[in-house]
C-alpha positions in Angstrom: 9.8 24.8 -31.7 10.2 23.2 -35.0 7.2 22.3 -36.7 6.8 19.3 -39.0 4.3 19.8 -41.9 5.1 16.3 -43.5 4.7 12.9 -41.7 7.2 11.8 -39.7 8.7 9.5 -41.9 8.6 11.8 -45.1 10.5 14.7 -43.1 13.2 12.2 -41.7 13.7 11.5 -45.4 13.8 15.1 -46.1 16.3 16.1 -43.8 18.7 13.5 -44.8 18.5 14.7 -48.1 19.4 17.9 -46.7 22.0 17.2 -45.1 23.7 15.6 -47.9 23.3 18.6 -49.5 24.7 20.5 -46.9 26.5 18.8 -43.9 26.5 22.0 -41.9 22.7 22.8 -41.8 22.0 23.5 -38.2 18.3 23.5 -38.9 18.3 20.1 -40.7 20.2 18.9 -37.6 17.4 20.2 -35.3 14.7 19.0 -37.6 15.9 15.7 -38.3 16.2 15.1 -34.1 12.4 16.2 -33.6 11.5 13.8 -36.2 13.5 11.0 -34.3 12.0 12.3 -30.9 8.4 11.1 -32.6 10.2 7.6 -33.2 11.2 7.7 -29.5 14.6 7.6 -31.0 16.0 9.5 -28.0 19.8 8.9 -28.2 19.9 9.5 -31.9 17.9 12.7 -31.5 20.6 13.8 -28.5 23.5 13.1 -31.4 21.6 15.0 -33.8 21.3 17.9 -31.5 25.1 17.8 -30.3 26.2 18.0 -34.1 24.0 21.0 -34.2 25.8 22.5 -31.1 29.1 21.7 -32.6 28.2 23.6 -35.9 26.7 26.6 -33.6 27.6 26.5 -30.0 25.3 29.7 -29.1 22.0 28.4 -30.6 19.3 28.6 -28.3 16.9 26.7 -30.3 19.7 23.9 -30.2 19.8 24.2 -26.2 16.4 24.3 -25.8 15.7 21.1 -27.5 18.7 19.0 -26.1 17.0 20.2 -22.7 13.7 18.8 -23.6 14.8 15.4 -25.0 17.0 15.0 -21.7 13.9 15.8 -19.8 12.1 13.1 -21.8 14.8 10.4 -20.7 14.9 11.8 -17.1 18.5 13.0 -17.4 17.1 16.3 -15.3 20.2 17.8 -14.0 22.1 17.8 -17.4 18.3 19.1 -19.1 18.4 21.8 -16.2 21.9 23.0 -17.4 20.6 23.2 -21.4 17.4 25.3 -20.2 19.9 27.5 -18.3 22.2 27.8 -21.4 19.0 28.6 -23.2 17.7 31.4 -20.7 21.3 33.0 -21.0 21.4 33.3 -24.5 17.6 34.2 -24.8 16.2 35.8 -21.4 13.0 36.4 -22.8 12.4 32.6 -24.0 9.2 32.0 -22.0 9.2 28.2 -23.0 12.6 28.0 -21.5 11.9 29.2 -18.4 8.8 27.0 -18.1 10.6 24.1 -19.0 13.4 24.9 -16.3 10.6 25.3 -13.9 9.1 21.8 -14.7 12.6 20.4 -14.7 12.9 21.7 -11.1 9.8 19.9 -10.4 11.2 16.5 -11.1 14.4 17.2 -9.4 12.2 18.0 -5.9 13.4 21.7 -5.9 9.8 23.2 -5.6 10.4 26.4 -4.0 12.7 27.4 -7.1 10.3 26.0 -9.6 7.7 28.7 -8.3 10.4 31.4 -8.4 10.9 30.5 -12.2 6.9 30.0 -13.0 6.5 33.7 -11.1 9.2 35.2 -13.8 7.1 33.8 -16.5 3.8 34.8 -15.1 5.3 38.3 -14.5 5.9 38.7 -18.4 2.7 36.9 -19.3 -0.1 36.3 -16.7 -2.0 34.3 -18.9 0.6 31.6 -19.4 -1.5 28.4 -19.0 1.9 26.4 -18.7 3.5 28.7 -16.2 -0.1 28.6 -14.1 -0.4 24.9 -14.0 3.0 24.4 -13.3 2.9 26.7 -10.4 -0.1 24.4 -9.2 2.0 21.5 -9.8 4.8 22.7 -7.6 2.4 23.7 -4.9 0.8 20.6 -4.9 4.2 19.0 -4.3 4.7 21.6 -1.5 1.0 20.2 0.2 -0.3 23.9 -0.6 -3.2 22.4 -1.9 -5.5 25.6 -1.6 -3.2 28.0 -3.2 -2.9 25.5 -6.0 -6.1 25.6 -6.8 -6.0 29.2 -7.4 -3.7 28.9 -10.0 -5.4 25.8 -11.8 -8.9 27.7 -11.5 -7.2 31.1 -13.6 -5.7 28.2 -16.3 -8.9 26.7 -16.4 -10.9 30.2 -17.1 -8.5 31.1 -20.0 -8.8 27.4 -21.2 -11.6 25.0 -20.0 -10.1 22.4 -22.3 -6.6 22.2 -20.5 -6.5 18.8 -19.6 -3.4 19.7 -17.5 -5.4 22.1 -15.7 -8.2 20.2 -15.1 -6.2 17.3 -13.5 -4.5 19.7 -11.5 -7.6 21.0 -10.1 -9.1 17.5 -9.8 -5.9 16.6 -7.7 -5.8 19.6 -5.0 -9.5 18.9 -4.7 -9.0 15.4 -4.0 -6.5 15.9 -1.4 -8.7 18.6 0.4 -11.5 16.1 0.6 -13.9 17.2 -2.0 -14.1 13.9 -3.7 -17.2 15.1 -5.3 -15.9 18.2 -6.7 -12.9 15.9 -7.8 -14.6 13.6 -9.9 -16.9 16.5 -11.7 -13.3 17.8 -13.1 -12.2 14.0 -14.2 -15.2 13.5 -16.1 -15.0 16.7 -17.7 -11.5 15.4 -18.7 -13.0 12.2 -19.8 -15.3 14.2 -22.2 -12.6 15.6 -23.7 -10.4 12.5 -23.8 -12.5 9.5 -23.3 -9.3 7.4 -23.0 -7.5 9.4 -20.4 -6.5 6.9 -18.3 -4.9 9.4 -15.7 -8.5 10.8 -15.2 -9.6 7.1 -14.8 -7.1 6.6 -11.6 -8.1 9.7 -10.4 -12.0 9.3 -10.3 -11.1 6.0 -9.2 -9.2 7.3 -5.7 -12.3 9.7 -5.0 -14.9 6.9 -5.2 -12.9 4.5 -3.3 -12.8 7.6 -0.9 -16.4 7.8 -1.2 -17.2 4.0 -0.6 -18.4 3.6 -3.9 -16.4 0.5 -4.5 -18.0 -1.1 -7.2 -17.6 2.1 -9.5 -14.0 2.6 -8.3 -13.3 -0.8 -9.5 -14.5 0.0 -13.1 -12.3 2.9 -13.2 -9.0 1.2 -12.1 -10.1 -1.7 -14.4 -10.7 0.8 -17.3 -7.2 2.7 -16.9 -5.6 -0.9 -16.6 -7.3 -1.9 -20.0 -6.2 1.7 -21.6 -2.4 1.8 -20.1 -1.3 -1.7 -19.0 1.9 -0.2 -17.8 0.5 2.5 -15.3 1.6 1.2 -11.8 -1.1 3.6 -10.2 -3.9 2.0 -11.8 -2.8 -1.6 -10.1 -2.5 0.1 -7.1 -5.9 1.4 -7.2 -7.2 -2.0 -7.9 -5.4 -3.2 -5.2 -7.0 -0.7 -2.7 -10.4 -1.4 -3.8 -10.1 -5.0 -3.4 -8.8 -4.6 -0.1 -11.7 -2.3 1.0 -13.8 -4.9 -0.6 -12.7 -7.5 2.0 -10.3 -9.3 -0.5 -6.8 -8.8 0.2 -5.4 -12.0 -1.4 -6.8 -10.8 -4.7 -5.3 -7.3 -4.0 -1.8 -8.7 -3.3 -1.9 -10.0 -7.0 -2.2 -6.3 -8.5 0.1 -4.9 -5.6 2.6 -7.0 -7.3 2.2 -6.0 -10.6 2.5 -2.6 -9.8 5.8 -3.3 -7.7 6.7 -5.4 -11.2 6.4 -2.0 -13.2 7.9 0.1 -10.7 10.0 -1.8 -7.8 10.3 1.5 -5.9 6.6 2.3 -6.2 5.8 3.5 -2.5 2.3 3.2 -2.7 2.4 -0.3 -4.2 5.0 -1.8 -1.5 2.7 0.1 1.2 -0.5 -1.5 -0.3 0.5 -4.7 -0.3 1.9 -4.6 3.3 -1.9 -3.5 4.1 -3.2 -6.6 2.3 -0.5 -8.6 4.0 -1.4 -7.3 7.3 -5.3 -8.0 7.0 -4.2 -11.7 6.1 -2.2 -11.4 9.3 1.0 -12.2 7.4 2.9 -9.8 9.8 6.4 -10.7 9.0 6.0 -10.3 5.5 4.3 -7.0 5.9 7.0 -5.8 7.8 9.3 -6.4 5.3 7.1 -4.2 2.6 6.7 -1.6 5.3 10.8 -1.5 5.8 10.8 -1.5 2.1 8.8 1.5 1.8 10.6 3.6 4.4 13.9 2.6 2.5 12.3 4.5 -0.6 10.7 6.8 1.6 11.7 7.3 5.3 9.0 10.2 6.0 6.3 8.1 5.1 3.7 8.6 7.7 1.6 5.7 7.0 4.6 3.1 6.6 6.1 4.0 10.0 2.3 4.4 12.0 1.2 0.9 10.3 4.9 -1.1 11.0 4.6 0.4 14.4 1.0 -1.1 15.0 2.4 -4.5 13.4 5.4 -4.4 16.0 2.8 -3.6 18.6 0.8 -6.7 17.5 4.0 -8.9 17.5 4.4 -8.0 21.4 7.3 -5.3 20.8 5.5 -2.4 21.9 8.6 -0.5 22.7 9.9 -0.5 19.2 6.3 0.1 18.1 6.3 3.4 20.3 9.6 4.6 18.5 7.9 4.5 15.3 4.6 6.3 16.0 6.5 8.8 17.9 8.3 9.2 14.8 5.7 9.7 12.7 4.2 11.9 15.4 7.7 14.4 15.1 7.1 14.3 11.1 3.7 15.2 11.2 2.3 16.4 14.9 -1.1 17.1 13.7 -2.1 13.9 12.0 -4.9 13.0 13.9 -4.7 9.0 13.3 -1.3 8.9 14.4 -1.7 10.8 17.6 -4.6 8.5 18.3 -2.9 5.2 18.1 0.4 6.7 19.7 -2.0 7.8 22.7 -3.3 4.4 22.5 -0.1 2.6 23.1 0.9 5.1 25.4 -1.9 3.8 27.3 -1.5 0.5 26.9 2.2 1.1 28.2 0.9 2.3 31.0 1.6 5.9 30.3 -2.1 7.1 30.8 -1.2 10.7 31.4 1.2 10.8 28.2 -1.7 9.6 26.4 -4.1 12.2 27.7 -1.7 15.0 26.9 -1.2 13.7 23.3 -4.9 13.4 22.8 -5.4 17.2 24.3 -2.8 18.1 22.2 -4.3 16.5 19.0 -7.5 18.0 19.6 -6.3 21.6 19.6 -5.4 21.3 16.6 -8.6 19.2 15.3 -11.2 19.8 17.3 -14.1 18.0 15.4 -11.9 14.7 15.2 -14.2 12.3 16.6 -11.5 9.5 16.9 -9.2 12.0 19.1 -12.1 12.5 21.5 -12.6 8.7 21.6 -9.0 7.8 22.8 -9.1 10.9 25.1 -12.1 8.6 26.8 -10.4 5.8 26.8 -6.9 7.4 28.2 -9.5 9.1 31.0 -11.4 5.8 31.9 -7.9 4.2 32.2 -6.9 6.5 35.0 -10.4 6.1 36.7 -11.8 9.5 35.8 -15.0 7.7 34.7 -17.3 11.0 34.5 -14.8 12.8 32.4 -14.5 10.0 30.3 -18.0 9.8 29.6 -18.1 13.3 28.2 -15.4 12.4 26.0 -17.3 9.5 24.7 -20.7 11.5 24.3 -18.4 14.6 22.4 -17.4 11.4 20.1 -21.1 10.7 19.4 -22.0 14.1 19.0 -19.5 14.5 16.0 -20.1 10.8 14.9 -23.5 9.5 15.9 -22.5 6.3 13.9 -19.7 5.3 16.2 -21.1 2.2 18.1 -17.8 1.5 20.1 -18.5 5.3 21.5 -21.9 4.6 22.4 -21.0 1.5 23.9 -18.6 3.1 25.8 -20.9 5.3 27.1 -23.0 2.5 28.8 -19.5 1.3 30.3 -19.1 4.7 32.0 -22.7 5.0 33.3 -22.3 1.6 34.8 -19.2 2.1 36.7 -20.9 5.6 37.7 -23.1 3.1 39.8 -26.2 3.5 37.2 -26.2 0.2 36.0 -29.9 0.0 34.9 -29.3 3.0 33.0 -26.4 2.1 30.8 -28.6 -0.9 28.7 -30.1 2.0 26.5 -26.5 2.7 25.6 -25.5 -0.9 25.2 -28.8 -1.2 22.7 -27.9 2.0 20.7 -24.3 0.4 20.1 -26.0 -2.6 18.7 -28.6 -0.9 17.1 -25.7 0.6 14.9 -23.5 -2.4 14.9 -25.5 -5.5 15.6 -22.1 -7.6 15.5 -20.5 -5.4 18.1 -19.4 -8.1 20.5 -18.5 -6.3 23.9 -22.1 -4.5 23.6 -23.9 -7.6 24.0 -21.3 -9.1 26.6 -21.8 -6.1 28.4 -25.5 -6.2 28.3 -25.5 -9.5 29.2 -23.3 -8.8 32.4 -25.8 -6.1 33.3 -28.8 -8.8 33.4 -26.6 -11.3 35.1 -25.8 -8.6 37.6 -29.7 -8.0 38.4 -30.2 -11.7 37.9 -32.2 -11.8 34.9 -30.4 -14.8 33.7 -32.6 -15.7 31.0 -31.7 -12.5 29.3 -28.2 -12.4 30.3 -27.9 -16.1 28.4 -29.4 -14.7 25.5 -26.8 -12.0 25.3 -23.8 -14.0 25.7 -25.6 -16.9 23.2 -25.5 -13.6 20.6 -21.9 -12.9 21.5 -20.8 -16.6 20.5 -22.9 -16.1 17.4 -20.6 -13.4 16.3 -17.4 -15.3 17.6 -17.8 -19.1 18.3 -14.3 -19.4 19.2 -14.4 -16.7 22.6 -13.7 -19.1 25.5 -14.5 -16.2 27.8 -18.1 -16.1 26.5 -18.3 -20.0 26.7 -17.4 -19.8 30.2 -19.7 -17.2 30.8 -22.8 -18.9 29.4 -21.4 -22.1 31.3 -21.9 -20.0 34.4 -25.6 -18.8 33.6 -26.3 -22.6 32.8 -25.3 -23.6 36.0 -27.0 -21.1 38.0 -30.3 -22.1 36.0 -29.3 -25.5 37.0 -28.7 -26.8 33.2 -25.4 -28.4 34.4 -24.8 -30.6 31.6 -25.2 -27.6 29.0 -22.8 -25.7 31.2 -20.0 -28.6 31.1 -20.7 -28.6 27.2 -19.7 -24.8 27.1 -16.7 -25.2 29.4 -15.3 -28.3 27.2 -15.7 -26.2 24.1 -13.7 -23.9 25.8 -11.0 -25.6 26.9 -10.7 -27.0 23.3 -10.0 -23.4 22.6 -8.1 -22.3 25.5 -6.5 -25.6 27.1 -4.7 -23.2 29.6 -7.6 -21.3 31.0 -7.9 -22.3 34.5 -11.3 -20.8 35.2 -13.1 -23.2 32.5 -11.5 -26.2 34.7 -12.9 -24.5 38.2 -16.0 -24.1 36.8 -16.3 -27.5 35.1 -15.7 -29.1 38.3 -18.1 -27.0 40.1 -20.7 -28.2 37.7 -19.6 -32.2 38.0 -20.0 -31.7 41.8 -23.5 -30.5 41.3 -24.0 -33.8 38.8 -22.7 -35.6 42.2 -19.5 -36.8 39.5 -17.0 -36.0 42.3 -14.1 -38.2 41.0 -14.4 -35.9 37.7 -14.6 -33.0 39.4 -11.2 -33.4 41.1 -9.8 -34.4 38.0 -10.8 -30.7 36.9 -9.2 -29.1 40.1 -5.9 -31.2 39.6 -5.8 -29.5 36.0 -6.7 -25.7 37.7 -3.6 -26.7 40.0 -1.3 -27.5 37.1 -2.0 -24.2 36.0 -1.8 -22.0 38.9 -0.6 -24.4 42.1 -1.4 -21.5 44.5 -5.1 -21.6 44.0 -6.0 -21.9 47.8 -9.9 -22.1 47.1 -9.5 -24.8 44.7 -7.3 -26.6 46.8 -9.5 -26.5 49.7 -12.2 -27.6 47.3 -10.4 -30.6 46.3 -9.8 -31.6 49.8 -13.2 -31.4 50.7 -14.0 -33.8 47.9 -11.5 -36.3 48.8 -13.1 -36.2 52.4 -16.7 -37.2 51.3 -15.1 -39.8 48.9 -13.4 -41.6 52.1 -16.3 -41.4 53.5 -15.1 -38.7 56.5 -17.1 -35.8 55.9 -17.9 -33.5 58.6 -21.3 -33.3 60.0 -22.1 -30.2 58.4 -21.1 -31.3 55.1 -24.4 -30.5 53.7 -23.8 -26.6 54.3 -20.4 -27.2 52.7 -21.6 -29.1 49.7 -24.0 -26.2 49.0 -21.2 -23.6 49.2 -19.4 -25.5 46.5 -22.1 -26.1 44.3 -23.8 -22.5 44.4 -20.4 -21.1 43.2 -21.9 -17.3 43.0 -18.7 -16.1 42.9 -17.7 -16.0 39.3 -13.8 -16.7 39.1 -13.0 -14.4 36.2 -13.7 -10.7 35.3 -16.2 -9.6 33.1 -15.6 -7.5 30.3 -17.2 -4.2 31.9 -14.4 -2.2 30.6 -13.9 0.5 27.8 -13.4 -0.9 24.4 -9.5 -0.1 24.2 -9.2 -1.5 20.4 -5.8 -2.8 21.5 -5.2 -3.9 17.9 -5.5 -0.1 17.3 -6.7 1.5 13.9 -4.8 1.4 10.7 -3.9 3.9 7.2 -5.8 3.4 3.7 -3.8 3.2 1.0 -3.7 6.5 -0.5 -2.3 7.8 -3.4 
């Protein structure tokens, strides 16, 4: 509004001289205020505008400049009042209408902002500031498709409008069109190679596309250009989580929180990193702080619920997930996990209903069909569960867990031999999917292909050497093959990991019987009875061995000993059940 034709320093000196000559010169006070804004001396600028208004209370220029500087210091309520007064004095002032609209956006009054920009566009349909302002208001209302229309119009008028290009990229990113968003961010960077916001936006799209190294470069560049932008640090932290470096990520989230203690994305991101590190209590604190700043934050409600479930607080977890669903009933991930939690709490019908409703809204969401299959499996509807898992792989052929579960359903429907091809498919996609190796091994075991079963259980143990259940299973197979010393090694390792697992002691006792170490076998059976004093089978075995040691065995002792040593019935349930993913799935940090 007031153009400085000299350098700000020279202009300021000129205005001071002018005011010495004429202390009531309104234009000089206004121009001095503008020069002070250039030096970021906002309080002094406000004082200069106040003097101008004392001299001429009906000067629209003074009201407009006061509104502008108050907006710069984020006093939006007072700024809005001055814009209203400017418009009252000059109803045709388009800049004042645009300023008011932008102020309303900052006050989260987005519908009113749209009305204000609409008034301006009626007067000037080509006004770029009004078009971009409308796009920004629509973005805040999550109407990204309509926002694209306004920003596109602005770009057609001025292809080099950075605000319009940025708005277009933001909407495209939130609509999932990350490649197109990157094109627009690159156009901004071609105009302004030091635009840190463009690097951040581009980094976020690259992050969603899984191009972590490129995303990391963008966020690092943004930090280098603008070291006080919390979004850059949040983005860097999110990349590090995706790259499996949660400890490093926490440093960047802490930096973002230091810059802006109320930054919801930083608090949420830090919570995610802490959750990855299994620091659950600390993560809960971050989620709680996130929800204090943003009670409607779906991701924080959802992920806090998941941690509470991990900590055994399933009822509280359900309350939070249920709240998330009420806020956003169409959010597929929340529906998936709430359905999983309902199933875990025994409400399989409720889980199924929730999945069905969610599928109506998003029929091509593979995760929803997967969770529906889990609910159906728990209800014993194996054929329908198989159909849901088959739909899952039709939508997402790379879902290894779904292929695994198809094999499970085929086995449960009696076609056990046919199930192996599905376990093989799961392993082909994800070679470290432990359940597929376990289930394939169980099928071989059922058909007495013990060597091949042993190979599968061995693969499972390579993936997780601390799996006491697999050590128990491997020990059993070794026992069947007559390798009792190897079996005992497996049981001993399992006992180190799970000292309260009765089956490990029971099976170790059986192998010791086969090695004729009866006293040690009795010690193992005693351990079982300490854990479960009601185990009648172990009581009978112990009694029999004591009789043998006392020399009072019965005439058919050889037959009885044979029964003890064969131990054909394994004392545990093999994991031939749907992969229920009880840890549930989690929300990526997004911005």
